[in-house]
C-alpha positions, 0 to 999 in steps of 0.5 A: 493455499489461499482460495480466491475468496480468502485472497480477495479478503486479505487484499481488501484488508491490507488496502484498508489498513494501508489507507488508514495508516496514510490518513492517521499516522503522519510519520509513517505516511510520509515514509510510505509516500516517499517509498512509493514515489521512489518506486514509481520514479525508478520504474517509470518508462519514458 
């Protein structure tokens, strides 16, 4: 099991890596943004 401290560190690292990919890898960032928009549009409530 992950302790709360290790889980927090893992979440921060994943967030930083994802942000770096979006900033510096154009093709992959378009894929991530497209999937995120698709997820948000399918789960949006009116």
